[in-house]
PDB file with SEQRES, HELIX, SHEET and CRYST1 records, atoms N, CA, C and O in Angstrom:
SEQRES   1 A   80  MET ALA LYS GLY LYS SER THR GLY TYR LYS SER LYS GLY          
SEQRES   2 A   80  GLU ARG PRO ASN VAL ALA LYS ALA ILE ARG LYS THR MET          
SEQRES   3 A   80  ARG ARG GLU TYR GLY ASN SER SER GLU GLN LEU LEU ASN          
SEQRES   4 A   80  LYS PHE THR ALA PHE THR LYS GLY LYS ARG VAL MET ILE          
SEQRES   5 A   80  THR ILE PRO ASN PRO ASN LYS ASN ASP THR LYS ARG ARG          
SEQRES   6 A   80  PHE MET ARG ILE PRO MET THR LYS THR GLN ILE LYS SER          
SEQRES   7 A   80  GLU SER                                                      
HELIX    1 AA1 LYS A   20  GLY A   31  1                                  12    
HELIX    2 AA2 SER A   34  THR A   45  1                                  12    
HELIX    3 AA3 LYS A   73  GLU A   79  1                                   7    
SHEET    1 AA1 2 MET A  51  PRO A  55  0                                        
SHEET    2 AA1 2 PHE A  66  PRO A  70 -1                                        
CRYST1    1.000    1.000    1.000  90.00  90.00  90.00 P 1           1          
ATOM      1  N   MET A   1     -17.119 -27.228 -35.454  1.00  0.00           N  
ATOM      2  CA  MET A   1     -16.697 -26.627 -34.201  1.00  0.00           C  
ATOM      3  C   MET A   1     -17.899 -26.485 -33.296  1.00  0.00           C  
ATOM      4  O   MET A   1     -18.951 -26.019 -33.732  1.00  0.00           O  
ATOM      5  N   ALA A   2     -17.757 -26.886 -32.020  1.00  0.00           N  
ATOM      6  CA  ALA A   2     -18.886 -26.823 -31.075  1.00  0.00           C  
ATOM      7  C   ALA A   2     -19.127 -25.448 -30.553  1.00  0.00           C  
ATOM      8  O   ALA A   2     -18.212 -24.628 -30.477  1.00  0.00           O  
ATOM      9  N   LYS A   3     -20.308 -25.198 -30.205  1.00  0.00           N  
ATOM     10  CA  LYS A   3     -20.671 -23.944 -29.580  1.00  0.00           C  
ATOM     11  C   LYS A   3     -20.204 -23.895 -28.185  1.00  0.00           C  
ATOM     12  O   LYS A   3     -20.196 -24.916 -27.498  1.00  0.00           O  
ATOM     13  N   GLY A   4     -19.797 -22.703 -27.717  1.00  0.00           N  
ATOM     14  CA  GLY A   4     -19.389 -22.551 -26.339  1.00  0.00           C  
ATOM     15  C   GLY A   4     -20.588 -22.482 -25.441  1.00  0.00           C  
ATOM     16  O   GLY A   4     -21.688 -22.133 -25.870  1.00  0.00           O  
ATOM     17  N   LYS A   5     -20.365 -22.827 -24.158  1.00  0.00           N  
ATOM     18  CA  LYS A   5     -21.480 -22.794 -23.197  1.00  0.00           C  
ATOM     19  C   LYS A   5     -21.699 -21.372 -22.788  1.00  0.00           C  
ATOM     20  O   LYS A   5     -20.748 -20.680 -22.425  1.00  0.00           O  
ATOM     21  N   SER A   6     -22.970 -20.895 -22.838  1.00  0.00           N  
ATOM     22  CA  SER A   6     -23.283 -19.556 -22.467  1.00  0.00           C  
ATOM     23  C   SER A   6     -23.377 -19.445 -20.970  1.00  0.00           C  
ATOM     24  O   SER A   6     -24.050 -20.253 -20.330  1.00  0.00           O  
ATOM     25  N   THR A   7     -22.683 -18.412 -20.368  1.00  0.00           N  
ATOM     26  CA  THR A   7     -22.709 -18.257 -18.915  1.00  0.00           C  
ATOM     27  C   THR A   7     -23.635 -17.110 -18.567  1.00  0.00           C  
ATOM     28  O   THR A   7     -23.775 -16.801 -17.384  1.00  0.00           O  
ATOM     29  N   GLY A   8     -24.264 -16.471 -19.513  1.00  0.00           N  
ATOM     30  CA  GLY A   8     -25.123 -15.361 -19.212  1.00  0.00           C  
ATOM     31  C   GLY A   8     -24.391 -14.075 -19.181  1.00  0.00           C  
ATOM     32  O   GLY A   8     -23.477 -13.873 -19.980  1.00  0.00           O  
ATOM     33  N   TYR A   9     -24.749 -13.176 -18.284  1.00  0.00           N  
ATOM     34  CA  TYR A   9     -24.107 -11.869 -18.181  1.00  0.00           C  
ATOM     35  C   TYR A   9     -22.745 -11.990 -17.478  1.00  0.00           C  
ATOM     36  O   TYR A   9     -22.596 -12.667 -16.460  1.00  0.00           O  
ATOM     37  N   LYS A  10     -21.786 -11.318 -18.056  1.00  0.00           N  
ATOM     38  CA  LYS A  10     -20.431 -11.280 -17.463  1.00  0.00           C  
ATOM     39  C   LYS A  10     -20.034  -9.806 -17.273  1.00  0.00           C  
ATOM     40  O   LYS A  10     -20.064  -9.032 -18.229  1.00  0.00           O  
ATOM     41  N   SER A  11     -19.671  -9.425 -16.068  1.00  0.00           N  
ATOM     42  CA  SER A  11     -19.288  -8.045 -15.783  1.00  0.00           C  
ATOM     43  C   SER A  11     -17.985  -7.685 -16.442  1.00  0.00           C  
ATOM     44  O   SER A  11     -17.073  -8.508 -16.534  1.00  0.00           O  
ATOM     45  N   LYS A  12     -17.895  -6.446 -16.904  1.00  0.00           N  
ATOM     46  CA  LYS A  12     -16.657  -5.962 -17.527  1.00  0.00           C  
ATOM     47  C   LYS A  12     -15.659  -5.432 -16.482  1.00  0.00           C  
ATOM     48  O   LYS A  12     -14.510  -5.154 -16.825  1.00  0.00           O  
ATOM     49  N   GLY A  13     -16.077  -5.287 -15.215  1.00  0.00           N  
ATOM     50  CA  GLY A  13     -15.235  -4.816 -14.164  1.00  0.00           C  
ATOM     51  C   GLY A  13     -14.830  -3.408 -14.283  1.00  0.00           C  
ATOM     52  O   GLY A  13     -13.728  -3.044 -13.870  1.00  0.00           O  
ATOM     53  N   GLU A  14     -15.706  -2.557 -14.853  1.00  0.00           N  
ATOM     54  CA  GLU A  14     -15.354  -1.198 -15.095  1.00  0.00           C  
ATOM     55  C   GLU A  14     -15.493  -0.284 -13.854  1.00  0.00           C  
ATOM     56  O   GLU A  14     -14.719   0.659 -13.693  1.00  0.00           O  
ATOM     57  N   ARG A  15     -16.433  -0.555 -13.024  1.00  0.00           N  
ATOM     58  CA  ARG A  15     -16.707   0.275 -11.850  1.00  0.00           C  
ATOM     59  C   ARG A  15     -16.630  -0.489 -10.544  1.00  0.00           C  
ATOM     60  O   ARG A  15     -16.956  -1.676 -10.509  1.00  0.00           O  
ATOM     61  N   PRO A  16     -16.202   0.169  -9.455  1.00  0.00           N  
ATOM     62  CA  PRO A  16     -16.147  -0.543  -8.196  1.00  0.00           C  
ATOM     63  C   PRO A  16     -17.547  -0.850  -7.693  1.00  0.00           C  
ATOM     64  O   PRO A  16     -18.483  -0.093  -7.950  1.00  0.00           O  
ATOM     65  N   ASN A  17     -17.690  -1.941  -6.988  1.00  0.00           N  
ATOM     66  CA  ASN A  17     -19.038  -2.277  -6.468  1.00  0.00           C  
ATOM     67  C   ASN A  17     -19.077  -2.038  -4.962  1.00  0.00           C  
ATOM     68  O   ASN A  17     -19.958  -2.573  -4.289  1.00  0.00           O  
ATOM     69  N   VAL A  18     -18.173  -1.270  -4.422  1.00  0.00           N  
ATOM     70  CA  VAL A  18     -18.179  -0.907  -3.043  1.00  0.00           C  
ATOM     71  C   VAL A  18     -18.199   0.592  -2.904  1.00  0.00           C  
ATOM     72  O   VAL A  18     -17.569   1.283  -3.704  1.00  0.00           O  
ATOM     73  N   ALA A  19     -18.892   1.123  -1.927  1.00  0.00           N  
ATOM     74  CA  ALA A  19     -19.050   2.594  -1.776  1.00  0.00           C  
ATOM     75  C   ALA A  19     -17.703   3.227  -1.522  1.00  0.00           C  
ATOM     76  O   ALA A  19     -16.834   2.652  -0.866  1.00  0.00           O  
ATOM     77  N   LYS A  20     -17.554   4.395  -2.044  1.00  0.00           N  
ATOM     78  CA  LYS A  20     -16.297   5.142  -1.954  1.00  0.00           C  
ATOM     79  C   LYS A  20     -15.878   5.393  -0.491  1.00  0.00           C  
ATOM     80  O   LYS A  20     -14.704   5.267  -0.142  1.00  0.00           O  
ATOM     81  N   ALA A  21     -16.843   5.745   0.338  1.00  0.00           N  
ATOM     82  CA  ALA A  21     -16.569   6.032   1.745  1.00  0.00           C  
ATOM     83  C   ALA A  21     -16.014   4.772   2.450  1.00  0.00           C  
ATOM     84  O   ALA A  21     -15.120   4.888   3.288  1.00  0.00           O  
ATOM     85  N   ILE A  22     -16.509   3.626   2.134  1.00  0.00           N  
ATOM     86  CA  ILE A  22     -16.011   2.437   2.700  1.00  0.00           C  
ATOM     87  C   ILE A  22     -14.593   2.071   2.289  1.00  0.00           C  
ATOM     88  O   ILE A  22     -13.772   1.632   3.094  1.00  0.00           O  
ATOM     89  N   ARG A  23     -14.346   2.270   1.013  1.00  0.00           N  
ATOM     90  CA  ARG A  23     -12.951   2.065   0.494  1.00  0.00           C  
ATOM     91  C   ARG A  23     -11.968   3.029   1.151  1.00  0.00           C  
ATOM     92  O   ARG A  23     -10.873   2.618   1.537  1.00  0.00           O  
ATOM     93  N   LYS A  24     -12.338   4.313   1.287  1.00  0.00           N  
ATOM     94  CA  LYS A  24     -11.459   5.278   1.973  1.00  0.00           C  
ATOM     95  C   LYS A  24     -11.182   4.912   3.380  1.00  0.00           C  
ATOM     96  O   LYS A  24     -10.042   5.004   3.837  1.00  0.00           O  
ATOM     97  N   THR A  25     -12.244   4.476   4.121  1.00  0.00           N  
ATOM     98  CA  THR A  25     -12.088   4.052   5.528  1.00  0.00           C  
ATOM     99  C   THR A  25     -11.157   2.837   5.659  1.00  0.00           C  
ATOM    100  O   THR A  25     -10.303   2.796   6.545  1.00  0.00           O  
ATOM    101  N   MET A  26     -11.323   1.900   4.815  1.00  0.00           N  
ATOM    102  CA  MET A  26     -10.446   0.685   4.840  1.00  0.00           C  
ATOM    103  C   MET A  26      -8.993   1.089   4.556  1.00  0.00           C  
ATOM    104  O   MET A  26      -8.091   0.596   5.234  1.00  0.00           O  
ATOM    105  N   ARG A  27      -8.737   1.960   3.587  1.00  0.00           N  
ATOM    106  CA  ARG A  27      -7.405   2.383   3.239  1.00  0.00           C  
ATOM    107  C   ARG A  27      -6.730   3.127   4.372  1.00  0.00           C  
ATOM    108  O   ARG A  27      -5.536   2.950   4.611  1.00  0.00           O  
ATOM    109  N   ARG A  28      -7.528   4.004   5.110  1.00  0.00           N  
ATOM    110  CA  ARG A  28      -7.016   4.699   6.282  1.00  0.00           C  
ATOM    111  C   ARG A  28      -6.641   3.772   7.432  1.00  0.00           C  
ATOM    112  O   ARG A  28      -5.615   3.945   8.091  1.00  0.00           O  
ATOM    113  N   GLU A  29      -7.512   2.773   7.655  1.00  0.00           N  
ATOM    114  CA  GLU A  29      -7.294   1.807   8.704  1.00  0.00           C  
ATOM    115  C   GLU A  29      -6.041   0.994   8.478  1.00  0.00           C  
ATOM    116  O   GLU A  29      -5.270   0.741   9.404  1.00  0.00           O  
ATOM    117  N   TYR A  30      -5.840   0.579   7.210  1.00  0.00           N  
ATOM    118  CA  TYR A  30      -4.653  -0.170   6.840  1.00  0.00           C  
ATOM    119  C   TYR A  30      -3.424   0.623   6.991  1.00  0.00           C  
ATOM    120  O   TYR A  30      -2.400   0.069   7.391  1.00  0.00           O  
ATOM    121  N   GLY A  31      -3.445   1.927   6.692  1.00  0.00           N  
ATOM    122  CA  GLY A  31      -2.248   2.752   6.824  1.00  0.00           C  
ATOM    123  C   GLY A  31      -1.791   2.967   8.239  1.00  0.00           C  
ATOM    124  O   GLY A  31      -0.608   3.196   8.489  1.00  0.00           O  
ATOM    125  N   ASN A  32      -2.724   2.895   9.175  1.00  0.00           N  
ATOM    126  CA  ASN A  32      -2.371   3.056  10.574  1.00  0.00           C  
ATOM    127  C   ASN A  32      -2.248   1.762  11.311  1.00  0.00           C  
ATOM    128  O   ASN A  32      -2.141   1.794  12.537  1.00  0.00           O  
ATOM    129  N   SER A  33      -2.254   0.650  10.681  1.00  0.00           N  
ATOM    130  CA  SER A  33      -2.301  -0.649  11.387  1.00  0.00           C  
ATOM    131  C   SER A  33      -0.961  -1.247  11.470  1.00  0.00           C  
ATOM    132  O   SER A  33      -0.056  -0.860  10.731  1.00  0.00           O  
ATOM    133  N   SER A  34      -0.797  -2.209  12.373  1.00  0.00           N  
ATOM    134  CA  SER A  34       0.407  -3.002  12.476  1.00  0.00           C  
ATOM    135  C   SER A  34       0.565  -4.034  11.357  1.00  0.00           C  
ATOM    136  O   SER A  34       1.639  -4.573  11.091  1.00  0.00           O  
ATOM    137  N   GLU A  35      -0.590  -4.267  10.723  1.00  0.00           N  
ATOM    138  CA  GLU A  35      -0.514  -5.234   9.622  1.00  0.00           C  
ATOM    139  C   GLU A  35       0.325  -4.696   8.473  1.00  0.00           C  
ATOM    140  O   GLU A  35       1.037  -5.452   7.812  1.00  0.00           O  
ATOM    141  N   GLN A  36       0.244  -3.413   8.239  1.00  0.00           N  
ATOM    142  CA  GLN A  36       1.085  -2.792   7.194  1.00  0.00           C  
ATOM    143  C   GLN A  36       2.546  -2.908   7.522  1.00  0.00           C  
ATOM    144  O   GLN A  36       3.344  -3.223   6.639  1.00  0.00           O  
ATOM    145  N   LEU A  37       2.936  -2.663   8.770  1.00  0.00           N  
ATOM    146  CA  LEU A  37       4.342  -2.787   9.132  1.00  0.00           C  
ATOM    147  C   LEU A  37       4.811  -4.221   9.028  1.00  0.00           C  
ATOM    148  O   LEU A  37       5.942  -4.473   8.614  1.00  0.00           O  
ATOM    149  N   LEU A  38       3.948  -5.180   9.401  1.00  0.00           N  
ATOM    150  CA  LEU A  38       4.352  -6.571   9.298  1.00  0.00           C  
ATOM    151  C   LEU A  38       4.528  -6.972   7.825  1.00  0.00           C  
ATOM    152  O   LEU A  38       5.445  -7.727   7.501  1.00  0.00           O  
ATOM    153  N   ASN A  39       3.672  -6.480   6.943  1.00  0.00           N  
ATOM    154  CA  ASN A  39       3.767  -6.746   5.528  1.00  0.00           C  
ATOM    155  C   ASN A  39       5.082  -6.164   4.949  1.00  0.00           C  
ATOM    156  O   ASN A  39       5.777  -6.802   4.158  1.00  0.00           O  
ATOM    157  N   LYS A  40       5.388  -4.909   5.387  1.00  0.00           N  
ATOM    158  CA  LYS A  40       6.651  -4.281   4.923  1.00  0.00           C  
ATOM    159  C   LYS A  40       7.854  -5.072   5.394  1.00  0.00           C  
ATOM    160  O   LYS A  40       8.777  -5.290   4.610  1.00  0.00           O  
ATOM    161  N   PHE A  41       7.881  -5.524   6.680  1.00  0.00           N  
ATOM    162  CA  PHE A  41       8.990  -6.193   7.175  1.00  0.00           C  
ATOM    163  C   PHE A  41       9.189  -7.569   6.474  1.00  0.00           C  
ATOM    164  O   PHE A  41      10.312  -7.997   6.207  1.00  0.00           O  
ATOM    165  N   THR A  42       8.059  -8.228   6.194  1.00  0.00           N  
ATOM    166  CA  THR A  42       8.101  -9.540   5.499  1.00  0.00           C  
ATOM    167  C   THR A  42       8.666  -9.339   4.107  1.00  0.00           C  
ATOM    168  O   THR A  42       9.486 -10.139   3.658  1.00  0.00           O  
ATOM    169  N   ALA A  43       8.256  -8.312   3.427  1.00  0.00           N  
ATOM    170  CA  ALA A  43       8.747  -8.041   2.060  1.00  0.00           C  
ATOM    171  C   ALA A  43      10.263  -7.664   2.120  1.00  0.00           C  
ATOM    172  O   ALA A  43      11.029  -8.032   1.230  1.00  0.00           O  
ATOM    173  N   PHE A  44      10.663  -6.949   3.152  1.00  0.00           N  
ATOM    174  CA  PHE A  44      12.056  -6.548   3.302  1.00  0.00           C  
ATOM    175  C   PHE A  44      12.944  -7.792   3.537  1.00  0.00           C  
ATOM    176  O   PHE A  44      14.047  -7.868   2.998  1.00  0.00           O  
ATOM    177  N   THR A  45      12.468  -8.759   4.337  1.00  0.00           N  
ATOM    178  CA  THR A  45      13.242  -9.976   4.637  1.00  0.00           C  
ATOM    179  C   THR A  45      13.342 -10.820   3.364  1.00  0.00           C  
ATOM    180  O   THR A  45      14.278 -11.609   3.233  1.00  0.00           O  
ATOM    181  N   LYS A  46      12.388 -10.672   2.409  1.00  0.00           N  
ATOM    182  CA  LYS A  46      12.479 -11.408   1.175  1.00  0.00           C  
ATOM    183  C   LYS A  46      13.381 -10.746   0.191  1.00  0.00           C  
ATOM    184  O   LYS A  46      13.601 -11.267  -0.903  1.00  0.00           O  
ATOM    185  N   GLY A  47      13.927  -9.571   0.564  1.00  0.00           N  
ATOM    186  CA  GLY A  47      14.835  -8.900  -0.315  1.00  0.00           C  
ATOM    187  C   GLY A  47      14.186  -7.949  -1.322  1.00  0.00           C  
ATOM    188  O   GLY A  47      14.789  -7.611  -2.340  1.00  0.00           O  
ATOM    189  N   LYS A  48      12.993  -7.535  -1.044  1.00  0.00           N  
ATOM    190  CA  LYS A  48      12.292  -6.596  -1.944  1.00  0.00           C  
ATOM    191  C   LYS A  48      12.591  -5.183  -1.545  1.00  0.00           C  
ATOM    192  O   LYS A  48      13.068  -4.940  -0.437  1.00  0.00           O  
ATOM    193  N   ARG A  49      12.321  -4.238  -2.424  1.00  0.00           N  
ATOM    194  CA  ARG A  49      12.582  -2.809  -2.129  1.00  0.00           C  
ATOM    195  C   ARG A  49      11.385  -2.209  -1.435  1.00  0.00           C  
ATOM    196  O   ARG A  49      10.324  -2.071  -2.045  1.00  0.00           O  
ATOM    197  N   VAL A  50      11.528  -1.847  -0.172  1.00  0.00           N  
ATOM    198  CA  VAL A  50      10.445  -1.364   0.652  1.00  0.00           C  
ATOM    199  C   VAL A  50      10.702   0.122   0.918  1.00  0.00           C  
ATOM    200  O   VAL A  50      11.835   0.509   1.204  1.00  0.00           O  
ATOM    201  N   MET A  51       9.680   0.942   0.829  1.00  0.00           N  
ATOM    202  CA  MET A  51       9.811   2.344   1.100  1.00  0.00           C  
ATOM    203  C   MET A  51       9.085   2.695   2.420  1.00  0.00           C  
ATOM    204  O   MET A  51       8.034   2.149   2.755  1.00  0.00           O  
ATOM    205  N   ILE A  52       9.724   3.652   3.154  1.00  0.00           N  
ATOM    206  CA  ILE A  52       9.152   4.152   4.415  1.00  0.00           C  
ATOM    207  C   ILE A  52       8.813   5.626   4.251  1.00  0.00           C  
ATOM    208  O   ILE A  52       9.553   6.391   3.632  1.00  0.00           O  
ATOM    209  N   THR A  53       7.679   6.002   4.820  1.00  0.00           N  
ATOM    210  CA  THR A  53       7.293   7.416   4.692  1.00  0.00           C  
ATOM    211  C   THR A  53       7.613   8.058   6.064  1.00  0.00           C  
ATOM    212  O   THR A  53       7.215   7.567   7.120  1.00  0.00           O  
ATOM    213  N   ILE A  54       8.350   9.177   5.987  1.00  0.00           N  
ATOM    214  CA  ILE A  54       8.689   9.878   7.196  1.00  0.00           C  
ATOM    215  C   ILE A  54       8.372  11.360   7.021  1.00  0.00           C  
ATOM    216  O   ILE A  54       8.286  11.831   5.887  1.00  0.00           O  
ATOM    217  N   PRO A  55       8.197  12.095   8.091  1.00  0.00           N  
ATOM    218  CA  PRO A  55       8.031  13.596   7.993  1.00  0.00           C  
ATOM    219  C   PRO A  55       9.321  14.205   7.433  1.00  0.00           C  
ATOM    220  O   PRO A  55      10.420  13.739   7.732  1.00  0.00           O  
ATOM    221  N   ASN A  56       9.171  15.237   6.628  1.00  0.00           N  
ATOM    222  CA  ASN A  56      10.361  15.907   6.070  1.00  0.00           C  
ATOM    223  C   ASN A  56      11.137  16.630   7.182  1.00  0.00           C  
ATOM    224  O   ASN A  56      10.576  17.479   7.876  1.00  0.00           O  
ATOM    225  N   PRO A  57      12.449  16.289   7.356  1.00  0.00           N  
ATOM    226  CA  PRO A  57      13.202  16.973   8.444  1.00  0.00           C  
ATOM    227  C   PRO A  57      13.413  18.482   8.144  1.00  0.00           C  
ATOM    228  O   PRO A  57      13.629  19.262   9.072  1.00  0.00           O  
ATOM    229  N   ASN A  58      13.352  18.900   6.846  1.00  0.00           N  
ATOM    230  CA  ASN A  58      13.512  20.283   6.508  1.00  0.00           C  
ATOM    231  C   ASN A  58      12.156  20.930   6.546  1.00  0.00           C  
ATOM    232  O   ASN A  58      11.360  20.760   5.623  1.00  0.00           O  
ATOM    233  N   LYS A  59      11.873  21.681   7.614  1.00  0.00           N  
ATOM    234  CA  LYS A  59      10.537  22.346   7.841  1.00  0.00           C  
ATOM    235  C   LYS A  59      10.335  23.464   6.889  1.00  0.00           C  
ATOM    236  O   LYS A  59       9.184  23.833   6.658  1.00  0.00           O  
ATOM    237  N   ASN A  60      11.393  24.064   6.287  1.00  0.00           N  
ATOM    238  CA  ASN A  60      11.238  25.115   5.328  1.00  0.00           C  
ATOM    239  C   ASN A  60      10.722  24.684   3.973  1.00  0.00           C  
ATOM    240  O   ASN A  60      10.204  25.486   3.196  1.00  0.00           O  
ATOM    241  N   ASP A  61      10.881  23.354   3.698  1.00  0.00           N  
ATOM    242  CA  ASP A  61      10.410  22.807   2.424  1.00  0.00           C  
ATOM    243  C   ASP A  61       8.951  22.448   2.570  1.00  0.00           C  
ATOM    244  O   ASP A  61       8.603  21.306   2.869  1.00  0.00           O  
ATOM    245  N   THR A  62       8.060  23.479   2.346  1.00  0.00           N  
ATOM    246  CA  THR A  62       6.611  23.258   2.524  1.00  0.00           C  
ATOM    247  C   THR A  62       5.945  22.548   1.407  1.00  0.00           C  
ATOM    248  O   THR A  62       4.771  22.188   1.501  1.00  0.00           O  
ATOM    249  N   LYS A  63       6.708  22.327   0.295  1.00  0.00           N  
ATOM    250  CA  LYS A  63       6.168  21.625  -0.857  1.00  0.00           C  
ATOM    251  C   LYS A  63       5.980  20.133  -0.568  1.00  0.00           C  
ATOM    252  O   LYS A  63       5.019  19.500  -1.005  1.00  0.00           O  
ATOM    253  N   ARG A  64       6.986  19.583   0.221  1.00  0.00           N  
ATOM    254  CA  ARG A  64       6.993  18.185   0.510  1.00  0.00           C  
ATOM    255  C   ARG A  64       6.867  18.031   2.066  1.00  0.00           C  
ATOM    256  O   ARG A  64       7.841  18.236   2.790  1.00  0.00           O  
ATOM    257  N   ARG A  65       5.693  17.679   2.542  1.00  0.00           N  
ATOM    258  CA  ARG A  65       5.514  17.494   4.014  1.00  0.00           C  
ATOM    259  C   ARG A  65       6.086  16.159   4.435  1.00  0.00           C  
ATOM    260  O   ARG A  65       6.585  16.026   5.552  1.00  0.00           O  
ATOM    261  N   PHE A  66       6.025  15.156   3.554  1.00  0.00           N  
ATOM    262  CA  PHE A  66       6.523  13.785   3.871  1.00  0.00           C  
ATOM    263  C   PHE A  66       7.527  13.407   2.836  1.00  0.00           C  
ATOM    264  O   PHE A  66       7.532  13.944   1.728  1.00  0.00           O  
ATOM    265  N   MET A  67       8.419  12.442   3.206  1.00  0.00           N  
ATOM    266  CA  MET A  67       9.391  11.898   2.268  1.00  0.00           C  
ATOM    267  C   MET A  67       9.259  10.416   2.268  1.00  0.00           C  
ATOM    268  O   MET A  67       8.970   9.820   3.305  1.00  0.00           O  
ATOM    269  N   ARG A  68       9.462   9.800   1.135  1.00  0.00           N  
ATOM    270  CA  ARG A  68       9.562   8.369   1.010  1.00  0.00           C  
ATOM    271  C   ARG A  68      10.975   7.960   0.784  1.00  0.00           C  
ATOM    272  O   ARG A  68      11.600   8.378  -0.191  1.00  0.00           O  
ATOM    273  N   ILE A  69      11.495   7.152   1.663  1.00  0.00           N  
ATOM    274  CA  ILE A  69      12.887   6.730   1.580  1.00  0.00           C  
ATOM    275  C   ILE A  69      12.951   5.206   1.571  1.00  0.00           C  
ATOM    276  O   ILE A  69      12.103   4.569   2.195  1.00  0.00           O  
ATOM    277  N   PRO A  70      13.919   4.595   0.893  1.00  0.00           N  
ATOM    278  CA  PRO A  70      13.990   3.127   0.940  1.00  0.00           C  
ATOM    279  C   PRO A  70      14.498   2.660   2.249  1.00  0.00           C  
ATOM    280  O   PRO A  70      15.378   3.270   2.857  1.00  0.00           O  
ATOM    281  N   MET A  71      13.915   1.527   2.698  1.00  0.00           N  
ATOM    282  CA  MET A  71      14.293   0.932   4.000  1.00  0.00           C  
ATOM    283  C   MET A  71      15.682   0.278   3.871  1.00  0.00           C  
ATOM    284  O   MET A  71      15.965  -0.380   2.869  1.00  0.00           O  
ATOM    285  N   THR A  72      16.541   0.458   4.879  1.00  0.00           N  
ATOM    286  CA  THR A  72      17.811  -0.231   4.861  1.00  0.00           C  
ATOM    287  C   THR A  72      18.010  -1.002   6.132  1.00  0.00           C  
ATOM    288  O   THR A  72      17.254  -0.821   7.087  1.00  0.00           O  
ATOM    289  N   LYS A  73      19.046  -1.890   6.177  1.00  0.00           N  
ATOM    290  CA  LYS A  73      19.307  -2.651   7.361  1.00  0.00           C  
ATOM    291  C   LYS A  73      19.706  -1.848   8.547  1.00  0.00           C  
ATOM    292  O   LYS A  73      19.380  -2.208   9.678  1.00  0.00           O  
ATOM    293  N   THR A  74      20.438  -0.713   8.314  1.00  0.00           N  
ATOM    294  CA  THR A  74      20.871   0.140   9.394  1.00  0.00           C  
ATOM    295  C   THR A  74      19.668   0.831  10.120  1.00  0.00           C  
ATOM    296  O   THR A  74      19.716   1.076  11.325  1.00  0.00           O  
ATOM    297  N   GLN A  75      18.626   1.123   9.366  1.00  0.00           N  
ATOM    298  CA  GLN A  75      17.431   1.724   9.955  1.00  0.00           C  
ATOM    299  C   GLN A  75      16.720   0.780  10.911  1.00  0.00           C  
ATOM    300  O   GLN A  75      16.219   1.177  11.963  1.00  0.00           O  
ATOM    301  N   ILE A  76      16.696  -0.530  10.489  1.00  0.00           N  
ATOM    302  CA  ILE A  76      16.051  -1.525  11.389  1.00  0.00           C  
ATOM    303  C   ILE A  76      16.827  -1.712  12.652  1.00  0.00           C  
ATOM    304  O   ILE A  76      16.233  -1.834  13.724  1.00  0.00           O  
ATOM    305  N   LYS A  77      18.122  -1.740  12.569  1.00  0.00           N  
ATOM    306  CA  LYS A  77      18.972  -1.905  13.768  1.00  0.00           C  
ATOM    307  C   LYS A  77      18.860  -0.713  14.700  1.00  0.00           C  
ATOM    308  O   LYS A  77      18.837  -0.910  15.915  1.00  0.00           O  
ATOM    309  N   SER A  78      18.793   0.483  14.213  1.00  0.00           N  
ATOM    310  CA  SER A  78      18.747   1.691  14.988  1.00  0.00           C  
ATOM    311  C   SER A  78      17.382   1.830  15.689  1.00  0.00           C  
ATOM    312  O   SER A  78      17.319   2.382  16.788  1.00  0.00           O  
ATOM    313  N   GLU A  79      16.292   1.340  15.075  1.00  0.00           N  
ATOM    314  CA  GLU A  79      14.976   1.444  15.669  1.00  0.00           C  
ATOM    315  C   GLU A  79      14.825   0.468  16.788  1.00  0.00           C  
ATOM    316  O   GLU A  79      14.022   0.730  17.684  1.00  0.00           O  
ATOM    317  N   SER A  80      15.530  -0.646  16.819  1.00  0.00           N  
ATOM    318  CA  SER A  80      15.347  -1.745  17.810  1.00  0.00           C  
ATOM    319  C   SER A  80      15.911  -1.314  19.131  1.00  0.00           C  
ATOM    320  O   SER A  80      15.866  -2.073  20.099  1.00  0.00           O  
TER     321      SER A  80                                                      
END                                                                             
């Protein structure tokens, strides 16, 4: 049996190699971007289950400030 070719050091991928502040900033920018909405709409047109986050209409329910609800066809028609 032949020996395998040595590639030297191989990372185990245990820790991120990007600063935490940069990752948080990128996540915040994506959450407020139109790219996220476009990705959700594309997934919805492919028939996937897409969730929308909305403020909780019940202001007395202080435990849940936001609600995640599944996107439906009627919501898309009403927003247009």
